[in-house]
All heavy atoms as TSV, in Angstrom:
chain	resi	resn	atom	element	x	y	z
A	1	MET	N	N	11.578	3.532	-7.136
A	1	MET	CA	C	10.494	2.810	-6.508
A	1	MET	C	C	10.445	1.372	-7.002
A	1	MET	O	O	9.443	0.907	-7.516
A	1	MET	CB	C	9.167	3.486	-6.805
A	1	MET	CG	C	9.043	4.886	-6.332
A	1	MET	SD	S	8.737	4.876	-4.583
A	1	MET	CE	C	8.527	6.598	-4.315
A	2	SER	N	N	11.516	0.683	-6.869
A	2	SER	CA	C	11.577	-0.686	-7.374
A	2	SER	C	C	10.789	-1.659	-6.509
A	2	SER	O	O	10.460	-2.749	-6.965
A	2	SER	CB	C	13.020	-1.147	-7.473
A	2	SER	OG	O	13.582	-1.233	-6.193
A	3	TYR	N	N	10.463	-1.284	-5.282
A	3	TYR	CA	C	9.713	-2.201	-4.436
A	3	TYR	C	C	8.270	-2.330	-4.909
A	3	TYR	O	O	7.587	-3.286	-4.563
A	3	TYR	CB	C	9.786	-1.810	-2.968
A	3	TYR	CG	C	9.170	-0.476	-2.632
A	3	TYR	CD1	C	7.844	-0.405	-2.249
A	3	TYR	CD2	C	9.911	0.699	-2.657
A	3	TYR	CE1	C	7.260	0.795	-1.935
A	3	TYR	CE2	C	9.348	1.903	-2.341
A	3	TYR	CZ	C	8.021	1.953	-1.975
A	3	TYR	OH	O	7.461	3.147	-1.655
A	4	PHE	N	N	7.754	-1.391	-5.706
A	4	PHE	CA	C	6.412	-1.521	-6.250
A	4	PHE	C	C	6.322	-2.685	-7.227
A	4	PHE	O	O	5.241	-3.197	-7.482
A	4	PHE	CB	C	5.975	-0.234	-6.952
A	4	PHE	CG	C	5.623	0.867	-5.999
A	4	PHE	CD1	C	6.199	2.109	-6.123
A	4	PHE	CD2	C	4.709	0.651	-4.985
A	4	PHE	CE1	C	5.877	3.117	-5.249
A	4	PHE	CE2	C	4.377	1.657	-4.108
A	4	PHE	CZ	C	4.961	2.903	-4.238
A	5	LYS	N	N	7.452	-3.098	-7.763
A	5	LYS	CA	C	7.470	-4.226	-8.685
A	5	LYS	C	C	7.168	-5.528	-7.952
A	5	LYS	O	O	6.635	-6.471	-8.535
A	5	LYS	CB	C	8.853	-4.305	-9.337
A	5	LYS	CG	C	8.931	-5.283	-10.471
A	5	LYS	CD	C	10.314	-5.464	-11.071
A	5	LYS	CE	C	11.222	-4.273	-10.958
A	5	LYS	NZ	N	12.536	-4.518	-11.576
A	6	TYR	N	N	7.489	-5.593	-6.678
A	6	TYR	CA	C	7.332	-6.831	-5.916
A	6	TYR	C	C	6.081	-6.862	-5.048
A	6	TYR	O	O	5.721	-7.910	-4.524
A	6	TYR	CB	C	8.558	-7.061	-5.031
A	6	TYR	CG	C	9.825	-7.125	-5.838
A	6	TYR	CD1	C	10.765	-6.110	-5.762
A	6	TYR	CD2	C	10.061	-8.189	-6.689
A	6	TYR	CE1	C	11.927	-6.160	-6.514
A	6	TYR	CE2	C	11.214	-8.252	-7.448
A	6	TYR	CZ	C	12.140	-7.229	-7.352
A	6	TYR	OH	O	13.279	-7.278	-8.097
A	7	THR	N	N	5.402	-5.744	-4.867
A	7	THR	CA	C	4.232	-5.732	-3.990
A	7	THR	C	C	3.069	-6.595	-4.470
A	7	THR	O	O	2.335	-7.121	-3.618
A	7	THR	CB	C	3.745	-4.300	-3.736
A	7	THR	OG1	O	3.519	-3.655	-4.974
A	7	THR	CG2	C	4.736	-3.525	-2.907
A	8	PRO	N	N	2.829	-6.779	-5.775
A	8	PRO	CA	C	1.713	-7.670	-6.142
A	8	PRO	C	C	1.901	-9.103	-5.654
A	8	PRO	O	O	0.916	-9.808	-5.415
A	8	PRO	CB	C	1.694	-7.624	-7.670
A	8	PRO	CG	C	2.325	-6.348	-8.023
A	8	PRO	CD	C	3.346	-6.097	-6.959
A	9	TYR	N	N	3.122	-9.524	-5.483
A	9	TYR	CA	C	3.359	-10.893	-5.025
A	9	TYR	C	C	2.944	-11.096	-3.574
A	9	TYR	O	O	2.708	-12.227	-3.147
A	9	TYR	CB	C	4.820	-11.279	-5.243
A	9	TYR	CG	C	5.149	-11.332	-6.718
A	9	TYR	CD1	C	5.831	-10.297	-7.338
A	9	TYR	CD2	C	4.732	-12.399	-7.491
A	9	TYR	CE1	C	6.108	-10.331	-8.691
A	9	TYR	CE2	C	5.005	-12.454	-8.853
A	9	TYR	CZ	C	5.686	-11.407	-9.443
A	9	TYR	OH	O	5.942	-11.445	-10.784
A	10	ILE	N	N	2.834	-10.026	-2.830
A	10	ILE	CA	C	2.335	-10.129	-1.456
A	10	ILE	C	C	0.888	-10.614	-1.470
A	10	ILE	O	O	0.475	-11.394	-0.613
A	10	ILE	CB	C	2.483	-8.782	-0.732
A	10	ILE	CG1	C	3.960	-8.452	-0.566
A	10	ILE	CG2	C	1.779	-8.798	0.612
A	10	ILE	CD1	C	4.228	-7.068	-0.037
A	11	TYR	N	N	0.121	-10.173	-2.477
A	11	TYR	CA	C	-1.255	-10.640	-2.601
A	11	TYR	C	C	-1.304	-12.143	-2.842
A	11	TYR	O	O	-2.190	-12.823	-2.319
A	11	TYR	CB	C	-1.973	-9.913	-3.740
A	11	TYR	CG	C	-2.238	-8.460	-3.445
A	11	TYR	CD1	C	-1.603	-7.453	-4.155
A	11	TYR	CD2	C	-3.139	-8.094	-2.453
A	11	TYR	CE1	C	-1.847	-6.129	-3.884
A	11	TYR	CE2	C	-3.390	-6.768	-2.177
A	11	TYR	CZ	C	-2.742	-5.786	-2.895
A	11	TYR	OH	O	-2.976	-4.477	-2.622
A	12	LEU	N	N	-0.370	-12.669	-3.603
A	12	LEU	CA	C	-0.340	-14.119	-3.816
A	12	LEU	C	C	0.001	-14.873	-2.540
A	12	LEU	O	O	-0.558	-15.937	-2.267
A	12	LEU	CB	C	0.661	-14.477	-4.912
A	12	LEU	CG	C	0.218	-14.219	-6.333
A	12	LEU	CD1	C	1.308	-14.665	-7.303
A	12	LEU	CD2	C	-1.071	-14.924	-6.643
A	13	VAL	N	N	0.896	-14.315	-1.747
A	13	VAL	CA	C	1.255	-14.956	-0.477
A	13	VAL	C	C	0.041	-15.006	0.445
A	13	VAL	O	O	-0.248	-16.040	1.062
A	13	VAL	CB	C	2.439	-14.217	0.185
A	13	VAL	CG1	C	2.675	-14.713	1.593
A	13	VAL	CG2	C	3.690	-14.369	-0.657
A	14	PHE	N	N	-0.689	-13.894	0.525
A	14	PHE	CA	C	-1.893	-13.886	1.347
A	14	PHE	C	C	-2.954	-14.843	0.804
A	14	PHE	O	O	-3.669	-15.480	1.579
A	14	PHE	CB	C	-2.472	-12.479	1.460
A	14	PHE	CG	C	-1.758	-11.630	2.470
A	14	PHE	CD1	C	-1.117	-10.468	2.068
A	14	PHE	CD2	C	-1.720	-11.977	3.797
A	14	PHE	CE1	C	-0.461	-9.676	2.986
A	14	PHE	CE2	C	-1.068	-11.200	4.723
A	14	PHE	CZ	C	-0.434	-10.045	4.323
A	15	SER	N	N	-3.046	-14.965	-0.500
A	15	SER	CA	C	-4.010	-15.896	-1.096
A	15	SER	C	C	-3.685	-17.336	-0.719
A	15	SER	O	O	-4.581	-18.104	-0.375
A	15	SER	CB	C	-4.028	-15.753	-2.610
A	15	SER	OG	O	-4.509	-14.503	-2.963
A	16	VAL	N	N	-2.423	-17.676	-0.783
A	16	VAL	CA	C	-2.012	-19.037	-0.400
A	16	VAL	C	C	-2.335	-19.281	1.064
A	16	VAL	O	O	-2.836	-20.353	1.439
A	16	VAL	CB	C	-0.506	-19.251	-0.689
A	16	VAL	CG1	C	-0.001	-20.529	-0.057
A	16	VAL	CG2	C	-0.267	-19.261	-2.183
A	17	PHE	N	N	-2.095	-18.290	1.912
A	17	PHE	CA	C	-2.413	-18.430	3.328
A	17	PHE	C	C	-3.911	-18.656	3.538
A	17	PHE	O	O	-4.313	-19.520	4.323
A	17	PHE	CB	C	-1.957	-17.199	4.114
A	17	PHE	CG	C	-2.457	-17.187	5.528
A	17	PHE	CD1	C	-1.897	-18.023	6.470
A	17	PHE	CD2	C	-3.499	-16.354	5.898
A	17	PHE	CE1	C	-2.366	-18.028	7.769
A	17	PHE	CE2	C	-3.974	-16.346	7.186
A	17	PHE	CZ	C	-3.406	-17.184	8.132
A	18	PHE	N	N	-4.740	-17.895	2.845
A	18	PHE	CA	C	-6.180	-18.039	3.040
A	18	PHE	C	C	-6.720	-19.327	2.426
A	18	PHE	O	O	-7.711	-19.869	2.920
A	18	PHE	CB	C	-6.917	-16.810	2.509
A	18	PHE	CG	C	-6.885	-15.668	3.485
A	18	PHE	CD1	C	-6.128	-14.549	3.228
A	18	PHE	CD2	C	-7.603	-15.722	4.660
A	18	PHE	CE1	C	-6.073	-13.504	4.127
A	18	PHE	CE2	C	-7.574	-14.688	5.562
A	18	PHE	CZ	C	-6.806	-13.565	5.303
A	19	VAL	N	N	-6.101	-19.827	1.376
A	19	VAL	CA	C	-6.499	-21.143	0.859
A	19	VAL	C	C	-6.152	-22.216	1.881
A	19	VAL	O	O	-6.959	-23.124	2.145
A	19	VAL	CB	C	-5.829	-21.422	-0.507
A	19	VAL	CG1	C	-5.950	-22.883	-0.883
A	19	VAL	CG2	C	-6.432	-20.538	-1.580
A	20	TYR	N	N	-4.985	-22.114	2.482
A	20	TYR	CA	C	-4.609	-23.062	3.545
A	20	TYR	C	C	-5.595	-22.965	4.710
A	20	TYR	O	O	-6.031	-23.986	5.255
A	20	TYR	CB	C	-3.185	-22.777	4.018
A	20	TYR	CG	C	-2.770	-23.594	5.203
A	20	TYR	CD1	C	-2.436	-24.936	5.058
A	20	TYR	CD2	C	-2.737	-23.043	6.477
A	20	TYR	CE1	C	-2.082	-25.705	6.144
A	20	TYR	CE2	C	-2.385	-23.799	7.569
A	20	TYR	CZ	C	-2.053	-25.134	7.404
A	20	TYR	OH	O	-1.715	-25.885	8.492
A	21	ASN	N	N	-5.952	-21.746	5.075
A	21	ASN	CA	C	-6.907	-21.537	6.160
A	21	ASN	C	C	-8.259	-22.153	5.814
A	21	ASN	O	O	-8.914	-22.758	6.667
A	21	ASN	CB	C	-7.043	-20.031	6.421
A	21	ASN	CG	C	-7.833	-19.728	7.658
A	21	ASN	OD1	O	-8.155	-20.602	8.440
A	21	ASN	ND2	N	-8.165	-18.468	7.828
A	22	ALA	N	N	-8.691	-22.027	4.570
A	22	ALA	CA	C	-9.966	-22.604	4.150
A	22	ALA	C	C	-9.928	-24.126	4.194
A	22	ALA	O	O	-10.905	-24.762	4.598
A	22	ALA	CB	C	-10.311	-22.133	2.742
A	23	VAL	N	N	-8.800	-24.714	3.803
A	23	VAL	CA	C	-8.677	-26.171	3.865
A	23	VAL	C	C	-8.727	-26.645	5.313
A	23	VAL	O	O	-9.362	-27.661	5.623
A	23	VAL	CB	C	-7.371	-26.632	3.166
A	23	VAL	CG1	C	-7.095	-28.100	3.441
A	23	VAL	CG2	C	-7.471	-26.372	1.675
A	24	GLU	N	N	-8.105	-25.902	6.194
A	24	GLU	CA	C	-8.163	-26.262	7.620
A	24	GLU	C	C	-9.591	-26.151	8.152
A	24	GLU	O	O	-10.034	-26.990	8.931
A	24	GLU	CB	C	-7.242	-25.353	8.431
A	24	GLU	CG	C	-5.781	-25.627	8.230
A	24	GLU	CD	C	-5.369	-26.969	8.804
A	24	GLU	OE1	O	-5.810	-27.301	9.926
A	24	GLU	OE2	O	-4.612	-27.675	8.129
A	25	LYS	N	N	-10.305	-25.127	7.744
A	25	LYS	CA	C	-11.680	-24.943	8.208
A	25	LYS	C	C	-12.630	-25.941	7.571
A	25	LYS	O	O	-13.687	-26.235	8.137
A	25	LYS	CB	C	-12.155	-23.526	7.878
A	25	LYS	CG	C	-11.566	-22.470	8.772
A	25	LYS	CD	C	-12.133	-21.121	8.413
A	25	LYS	CE	C	-11.576	-20.047	9.318
A	25	LYS	NZ	N	-12.155	-18.725	8.986
A	26	TRP	N	N	-12.296	-26.444	6.388
A	26	TRP	CA	C	-13.172	-27.375	5.682
A	26	TRP	C	C	-13.381	-28.655	6.494
A	26	TRP	O	O	-14.457	-29.253	6.456
A	26	TRP	CB	C	-12.550	-27.721	4.335
A	26	TRP	CG	C	-13.541	-28.220	3.339
A	26	TRP	CD1	C	-14.101	-29.452	3.302
A	26	TRP	CD2	C	-14.100	-27.478	2.266
A	26	TRP	NE1	N	-14.962	-29.544	2.251
A	26	TRP	CE2	C	-14.990	-28.342	1.596
A	26	TRP	CE3	C	-13.929	-26.193	1.795
A	26	TRP	CZ2	C	-15.697	-27.940	0.481
A	26	TRP	CZ3	C	-14.631	-25.796	0.687
A	26	TRP	CH2	C	-15.512	-26.663	0.046
A	27	ASN	N	N	-12.367	-29.055	7.230
A	27	ASN	CA	C	-12.451	-30.295	8.000
A	27	ASN	C	C	-13.214	-30.134	9.309
A	27	ASN	O	O	-13.592	-31.120	9.915
A	27	ASN	CB	C	-11.049	-30.826	8.285
A	27	ASN	CG	C	-10.345	-31.224	7.016
A	27	ASN	OD1	O	-10.970	-31.700	6.065
A	27	ASN	ND2	N	-9.041	-31.024	6.983
A	28	ASP	N	N	-13.428	-28.910	9.751
A	28	ASP	CA	C	-14.139	-28.660	10.998
A	28	ASP	C	C	-15.609	-28.358	10.673
A	28	ASP	O	O	-15.896	-27.411	9.938
A	28	ASP	CB	C	-13.506	-27.465	11.720
A	28	ASP	CG	C	-14.048	-27.285	13.123
A	28	ASP	OD1	O	-14.805	-28.155	13.590
A	28	ASP	OD2	O	-13.707	-26.252	13.744
A	29	PRO	N	N	-16.536	-29.142	11.207
A	29	PRO	CA	C	-17.949	-28.922	10.855
A	29	PRO	C	C	-18.525	-27.621	11.412
A	29	PRO	O	O	-19.548	-27.143	10.931
A	29	PRO	CB	C	-18.663	-30.141	11.439
A	29	PRO	CG	C	-17.758	-30.653	12.489
A	29	PRO	CD	C	-16.362	-30.282	12.092
A	30	ASN	N	N	-17.905	-27.039	12.413
A	30	ASN	CA	C	-18.427	-25.808	13.010
A	30	ASN	C	C	-17.955	-24.553	12.284
A	30	ASN	O	O	-18.439	-23.466	12.566
A	30	ASN	CB	C	-18.015	-25.716	14.476
A	30	ASN	CG	C	-18.622	-26.836	15.293
A	30	ASN	OD1	O	-19.715	-27.303	14.999
A	30	ASN	ND2	N	-17.914	-27.276	16.305
A	31	GLU	N	N	-17.005	-24.665	11.381
A	31	GLU	CA	C	-16.444	-23.513	10.681
A	31	GLU	C	C	-16.942	-23.473	9.240
A	31	GLU	O	O	-17.288	-24.492	8.658
A	31	GLU	CB	C	-14.910	-23.596	10.678
A	31	GLU	CG	C	-14.286	-23.546	12.035
A	31	GLU	CD	C	-14.322	-22.174	12.659
A	31	GLU	OE1	O	-14.375	-21.178	11.913
A	31	GLU	OE2	O	-14.308	-22.097	13.891
A	32	THR	N	N	-16.961	-22.271	8.671
A	32	THR	CA	C	-17.312	-22.116	7.259
A	32	THR	C	C	-16.117	-21.520	6.528
A	32	THR	O	O	-15.625	-20.451	6.894
A	32	THR	CB	C	-18.538	-21.207	7.088
A	32	THR	OG1	O	-18.277	-19.962	7.714
A	32	THR	CG2	C	-19.775	-21.826	7.702
A	33	PRO	N	N	-15.646	-22.194	5.490
A	33	PRO	CA	C	-14.449	-21.733	4.786
A	33	PRO	C	C	-14.722	-20.715	3.678
A	33	PRO	O	O	-13.806	-20.261	3.016
A	33	PRO	CB	C	-13.881	-23.016	4.199
A	33	PRO	CG	C	-15.080	-23.848	3.950
A	33	PRO	CD	C	-16.034	-23.528	5.075
A	34	MET	N	N	-15.972	-20.337	3.477
A	34	MET	CA	C	-16.304	-19.499	2.326
A	34	MET	C	C	-15.657	-18.116	2.394
A	34	MET	O	O	-15.212	-17.598	1.371
A	34	MET	CB	C	-17.824	-19.363	2.194
A	34	MET	CG	C	-18.512	-20.694	1.922
A	34	MET	SD	S	-17.743	-21.629	0.581
A	34	MET	CE	C	-18.281	-20.702	-0.806
A	35	LEU	N	N	-15.578	-17.519	3.563
A	35	LEU	CA	C	-14.967	-16.198	3.669
A	35	LEU	C	C	-13.480	-16.267	3.330
A	35	LEU	O	O	-12.958	-15.390	2.622
A	35	LEU	CB	C	-15.169	-15.620	5.070
A	35	LEU	CG	C	-14.638	-14.218	5.292
A	35	LEU	CD1	C	-15.313	-13.243	4.344
A	35	LEU	CD2	C	-14.828	-13.798	6.726
A	36	SER	N	N	-12.815	-17.302	3.789
A	36	SER	CA	C	-11.396	-17.461	3.468
A	36	SER	C	C	-11.185	-17.673	1.970
A	36	SER	O	O	-10.243	-17.128	1.392
A	36	SER	CB	C	-10.806	-18.649	4.236
A	36	SER	OG	O	-10.825	-18.398	5.616
A	37	LEU	N	N	-12.074	-18.419	1.348
A	37	LEU	CA	C	-11.963	-18.632	-0.098
A	37	LEU	C	C	-12.234	-17.348	-0.877
A	37	LEU	O	O	-11.577	-17.081	-1.891
A	37	LEU	CB	C	-12.911	-19.740	-0.544
A	37	LEU	CG	C	-12.523	-21.148	-0.103
A	37	LEU	CD1	C	-13.612	-22.134	-0.496
A	37	LEU	CD2	C	-11.196	-21.543	-0.701
A	38	MET	N	N	-13.167	-16.536	-0.398
A	38	MET	CA	C	-13.433	-15.261	-1.072
A	38	MET	C	C	-12.255	-14.307	-0.942
A	38	MET	O	O	-11.895	-13.620	-1.903
A	38	MET	CB	C	-14.708	-14.624	-0.520
A	38	MET	CG	C	-15.965	-15.291	-1.005
A	38	MET	SD	S	-17.466	-14.384	-0.639
A	38	MET	CE	C	-17.619	-14.645	1.108
A	39	ILE	N	N	-11.636	-14.267	0.220
A	39	ILE	CA	C	-10.470	-13.409	0.410
A	39	ILE	C	C	-9.310	-13.898	-0.452
A	39	ILE	O	O	-8.572	-13.098	-1.030
A	39	ILE	CB	C	-10.085	-13.328	1.899
A	39	ILE	CG1	C	-11.181	-12.606	2.676
A	39	ILE	CG2	C	-8.756	-12.623	2.086
A	39	ILE	CD1	C	-10.994	-12.623	4.170
A	40	ALA	N	N	-9.155	-15.209	-0.576
A	40	ALA	CA	C	-8.104	-15.759	-1.433
A	40	ALA	C	C	-8.368	-15.385	-2.890
A	40	ALA	O	O	-7.439	-15.011	-3.620
A	40	ALA	CB	C	-8.035	-17.271	-1.274
A	41	GLY	N	N	-9.614	-15.470	-3.327
A	41	GLY	CA	C	-9.958	-15.076	-4.691
A	41	GLY	C	C	-9.715	-13.591	-4.922
A	41	GLY	O	O	-9.231	-13.190	-5.983
A	42	LEU	N	N	-10.020	-12.781	-3.926
A	42	LEU	CA	C	-9.764	-11.351	-4.032
A	42	LEU	C	C	-8.266	-11.078	-4.127
A	42	LEU	O	O	-7.836	-10.203	-4.881
A	42	LEU	CB	C	-10.356	-10.620	-2.829
A	42	LEU	CG	C	-10.176	-9.112	-2.789
A	42	LEU	CD1	C	-10.957	-8.470	-3.923
A	42	LEU	CD2	C	-10.623	-8.568	-1.450
A	43	GLY	N	N	-7.462	-11.830	-3.393
A	43	GLY	CA	C	-6.012	-11.667	-3.461
A	43	GLY	C	C	-5.459	-12.003	-4.835
A	43	GLY	O	O	-4.592	-11.301	-5.349
A	44	VAL	N	N	-5.978	-13.054	-5.450
A	44	VAL	CA	C	-5.536	-13.422	-6.801
A	44	VAL	C	C	-5.963	-12.351	-7.804
A	44	VAL	O	O	-5.182	-11.952	-8.674
A	44	VAL	CB	C	-6.088	-14.809	-7.194
A	44	VAL	CG1	C	-5.848	-15.105	-8.655
A	44	VAL	CG2	C	-5.473	-15.885	-6.322
A	45	PHE	N	N	-7.194	-11.858	-7.652
A	45	PHE	CA	C	-7.659	-10.781	-8.522
A	45	PHE	C	C	-6.784	-9.539	-8.378
A	45	PHE	O	O	-6.390	-8.926	-9.377
A	45	PHE	CB	C	-9.117	-10.438	-8.197
A	45	PHE	CG	C	-9.591	-9.172	-8.845
A	45	PHE	CD1	C	-9.893	-9.151	-10.190
A	45	PHE	CD2	C	-9.712	-8.009	-8.108
A	45	PHE	CE1	C	-10.326	-7.976	-10.802
A	45	PHE	CE2	C	-10.134	-6.835	-8.701
A	45	PHE	CZ	C	-10.446	-6.821	-10.053
A	46	MET	N	N	-6.456	-9.175	-7.147
A	46	MET	CA	C	-5.631	-7.984	-6.913
A	46	MET	C	C	-4.230	-8.166	-7.476
A	46	MET	O	O	-3.624	-7.207	-7.957
A	46	MET	CB	C	-5.560	-7.657	-5.421
A	46	MET	CG	C	-6.830	-7.057	-4.895
A	46	MET	SD	S	-7.250	-5.493	-5.652
A	46	MET	CE	C	-5.904	-4.474	-5.125
A	47	PHE	N	N	-3.704	-9.380	-7.436
A	47	PHE	CA	C	-2.394	-9.639	-8.027
A	47	PHE	C	C	-2.394	-9.299	-9.513
A	47	PHE	O	O	-1.546	-8.554	-9.995
A	47	PHE	CB	C	-1.992	-11.099	-7.820
A	47	PHE	CG	C	-0.815	-11.515	-8.650
A	47	PHE	CD1	C	0.456	-11.101	-8.312
A	47	PHE	CD2	C	-0.982	-12.311	-9.768
A	47	PHE	CE1	C	1.556	-11.482	-9.091
A	47	PHE	CE2	C	0.097	-12.695	-10.539
A	47	PHE	CZ	C	1.370	-12.279	-10.193
A	48	PHE	N	N	-3.367	-9.839	-10.244
A	48	PHE	CA	C	-3.410	-9.591	-11.681
A	48	PHE	C	C	-3.752	-8.141	-11.990
A	48	PHE	O	O	-3.225	-7.556	-12.939
A	48	PHE	CB	C	-4.390	-10.544	-12.363
A	48	PHE	CG	C	-3.873	-11.945	-12.429
A	48	PHE	CD1	C	-4.471	-12.963	-11.698
A	48	PHE	CD2	C	-2.783	-12.254	-13.215
A	48	PHE	CE1	C	-3.992	-14.245	-11.765
A	48	PHE	CE2	C	-2.288	-13.551	-13.283
A	48	PHE	CZ	C	-2.901	-14.541	-12.557
A	49	PHE	N	N	-4.630	-7.541	-11.198
A	49	PHE	CA	C	-4.996	-6.148	-11.410
A	49	PHE	C	C	-3.800	-5.223	-11.210
A	49	PHE	O	O	-3.525	-4.358	-12.039
A	49	PHE	CB	C	-6.139	-5.754	-10.465
A	49	PHE	CG	C	-6.532	-4.318	-10.578
A	49	PHE	CD1	C	-7.317	-3.898	-11.636
A	49	PHE	CD2	C	-6.122	-3.392	-9.633
A	49	PHE	CE1	C	-7.692	-2.568	-11.743
A	49	PHE	CE2	C	-6.486	-2.069	-9.739
A	49	PHE	CZ	C	-7.272	-1.651	-10.793
A	50	ARG	N	N	-3.064	-5.411	-10.104
A	50	ARG	CA	C	-1.919	-4.551	-9.824
A	50	ARG	C	C	-0.814	-4.750	-10.848
A	50	ARG	O	O	-0.141	-3.809	-11.240
A	50	ARG	CB	C	-1.366	-4.830	-8.420
A	50	ARG	CG	C	-2.262	-4.437	-7.288
A	50	ARG	CD	C	-2.177	-2.963	-7.006
A	50	ARG	NE	N	-0.826	-2.552	-6.736
A	50	ARG	CZ	C	-0.403	-2.075	-5.596
A	50	ARG	NH1	N	-1.230	-1.932	-4.605
A	50	ARG	NH2	N	0.848	-1.718	-5.440
A	51	ARG	N	N	-0.620	-5.991	-11.289
A	51	ARG	CA	C	0.410	-6.252	-12.280
A	51	ARG	C	C	0.064	-5.596	-13.612
A	51	ARG	O	O	0.918	-4.999	-14.259
A	51	ARG	CB	C	0.588	-7.758	-12.449
A	51	ARG	CG	C	1.879	-8.125	-13.136
A	51	ARG	CD	C	2.103	-9.574	-13.100
A	51	ARG	NE	N	1.176	-10.209	-14.036
A	51	ARG	CZ	C	1.245	-11.470	-14.410
A	51	ARG	NH1	N	2.164	-12.235	-13.905
A	51	ARG	NH2	N	0.387	-11.959	-15.262
A	52	ARG	N	N	-1.197	-5.664	-13.994
A	52	ARG	CA	C	-1.623	-5.023	-15.237
A	52	ARG	C	C	-1.527	-3.505	-15.131
A	52	ARG	O	O	-1.103	-2.827	-16.069
A	52	ARG	CB	C	-3.054	-5.439	-15.548
A	52	ARG	CG	C	-3.564	-4.865	-16.836
A	52	ARG	CD	C	-4.921	-5.439	-17.172
A	52	ARG	NE	N	-5.454	-4.737	-18.321
A	52	ARG	CZ	C	-6.685	-4.294	-18.410
A	52	ARG	NH1	N	-7.516	-4.494	-17.415
A	52	ARG	NH2	N	-7.098	-3.665	-19.467
A	53	PHE	N	N	-1.913	-2.955	-14.000
A	53	PHE	CA	C	-1.848	-1.519	-13.793
A	53	PHE	C	C	-0.407	-1.033	-13.816
A	53	PHE	O	O	-0.102	0.009	-14.407
A	53	PHE	CB	C	-2.509	-1.155	-12.462
A	53	PHE	CG	C	-2.586	0.312	-12.205
A	53	PHE	CD1	C	-3.494	1.096	-12.888
A	53	PHE	CD2	C	-1.748	0.908	-11.286
A	53	PHE	CE1	C	-3.569	2.455	-12.654
A	53	PHE	CE2	C	-1.811	2.262	-11.046
A	53	PHE	CZ	C	-2.726	3.039	-11.732
A	54	ALA	N	N	0.502	-1.784	-13.199
A	54	ALA	CA	C	1.917	-1.402	-13.196
A	54	ALA	C	C	2.488	-1.437	-14.611
A	54	ALA	O	O	3.284	-0.571	-14.986
A	54	ALA	CB	C	2.709	-2.328	-12.281
A	55	LYS	N	N	2.081	-2.425	-15.388
A	55	LYS	CA	C	2.549	-2.502	-16.776
A	55	LYS	C	C	2.032	-1.319	-17.582
A	55	LYS	O	O	2.768	-0.752	-18.390
A	55	LYS	CB	C	2.108	-3.820	-17.400
A	55	LYS	CG	C	2.639	-4.048	-18.790
A	55	LYS	CD	C	2.293	-5.441	-19.248
A	55	LYS	CE	C	2.575	-5.665	-20.691
A	55	LYS	NZ	N	3.925	-5.678	-21.085
A	56	LYS	N	N	0.792	-0.930	-17.354
A	56	LYS	CA	C	0.224	0.235	-18.030
A	56	LYS	C	C	1.005	1.500	-17.697
A	56	LYS	O	O	1.301	2.312	-18.566
A	56	LYS	CB	C	-1.228	0.430	-17.592
A	56	LYS	CG	C	-2.238	0.141	-18.617
A	56	LYS	CD	C	-3.595	0.584	-18.087
A	56	LYS	CE	C	-4.671	-0.233	-18.668
A	56	LYS	NZ	N	-5.989	0.188	-18.228
A	57	MET	N	N	1.313	1.669	-16.432
A	57	MET	CA	C	2.063	2.857	-16.017
A	57	MET	C	C	3.475	2.849	-16.597
A	57	MET	O	O	3.997	3.888	-16.995
A	57	MET	CB	C	2.148	2.948	-14.494
A	57	MET	CG	C	0.841	3.293	-13.838
A	57	MET	SD	S	0.305	4.925	-14.305
A	57	MET	CE	C	-1.269	4.569	-15.021
A	58	GLN	N	N	4.070	1.683	-16.661
A	58	GLN	CA	C	5.413	1.588	-17.229
A	58	GLN	C	C	5.399	1.920	-18.719
A	58	GLN	O	O	6.277	2.631	-19.207
A	58	GLN	CB	C	5.951	0.182	-17.017
A	58	GLN	CG	C	7.403	0.008	-17.387
A	58	GLN	CD	C	7.867	-1.409	-17.096
A	58	GLN	OE1	O	7.079	-2.338	-17.031
A	58	GLN	NE2	N	9.154	-1.552	-16.936
A	59	ASP	N	N	4.405	1.442	-19.436
A	59	ASP	CA	C	4.283	1.774	-20.859
A	59	ASP	C	C	4.016	3.246	-21.070
A	59	ASP	O	O	4.533	3.858	-22.001
A	59	ASP	CB	C	3.181	0.939	-21.513
A	59	ASP	CG	C	3.541	-0.523	-21.616
A	59	ASP	OD1	O	4.741	-0.858	-21.496
A	59	ASP	OD2	O	2.613	-1.345	-21.811
A	60	ARG	N	N	3.229	3.845	-20.182
A	60	ARG	CA	C	2.938	5.272	-20.292
A	60	ARG	C	C	4.204	6.091	-20.047
A	60	ARG	O	O	4.441	7.108	-20.715
A	60	ARG	CB	C	1.860	5.662	-19.294
A	60	ARG	CG	C	1.495	7.136	-19.397
A	60	ARG	CD	C	0.459	7.520	-18.390
A	60	ARG	NE	N	-0.809	6.886	-18.712
A	60	ARG	CZ	C	-1.876	6.956	-17.937
A	60	ARG	NH1	N	-1.813	7.617	-16.796
A	60	ARG	NH2	N	-2.998	6.377	-18.269
A	61	ASN	N	N	5.021	5.667	-19.095
A	61	ASN	CA	C	6.264	6.387	-18.811
A	61	ASN	C	C	7.280	6.261	-19.957
A	61	ASN	O	O	8.074	7.165	-20.182
A	61	ASN	CB	C	6.882	5.900	-17.507
A	61	ASN	CG	C	6.087	6.344	-16.310
A	61	ASN	OD1	O	5.327	7.320	-16.381
A	61	ASN	ND2	N	6.238	5.640	-15.221
A	62	ARG	N	N	7.262	5.151	-20.655
A	62	ARG	CA	C	8.173	4.978	-21.802
A	62	ARG	C	C	7.810	5.915	-22.949
A	62	ARG	O	O	8.666	6.389	-23.660
A	62	ARG	CB	C	8.124	3.550	-22.302
A	62	ARG	CG	C	8.946	2.611	-21.492
A	62	ARG	CD	C	9.051	1.288	-22.187
A	62	ARG	NE	N	9.340	0.259	-21.207
A	62	ARG	CZ	C	8.995	-0.993	-21.328
A	62	ARG	NH1	N	8.323	-1.407	-22.378
A	62	ARG	NH2	N	9.300	-1.856	-20.393
A	63	LYS	N	N	6.504	6.148	-23.155
A	63	LYS	CA	C	6.062	7.018	-24.242
A	63	LYS	C	C	6.412	8.479	-23.977
A	63	LYS	O	O	6.617	9.241	-24.904
A	63	LYS	CB	C	4.558	6.891	-24.442
A	63	LYS	CG	C	4.153	5.580	-25.068
A	63	LYS	CD	C	2.659	5.525	-25.277
A	63	LYS	CE	C	2.259	4.209	-25.872
A	63	LYS	NZ	N	0.798	4.128	-26.056
A	64	SER	N	N	6.468	8.849	-22.715
A	64	SER	CA	C	6.746	10.258	-22.392
A	64	SER	C	C	8.192	10.619	-22.549
A	64	SER	O	O	9.096	9.925	-22.452
A	64	SER	CB	C	6.335	10.549	-20.957
A	64	SER	OG	O	4.952	10.364	-20.821
């Protein structure tokens, strides 16, 4: 299952996309960029969470 090693980076890609989307919405007075910024923040959080969880599982498998 080596592809699980690369899946957290998908969250970073989505975060970059939503930050770009928020910057685009920032210039339009009719749009609100806050939802895009929250989703981007959630993506960054999920990146670190999944990476930490994967490291925990890897350490647990080494001990067994």
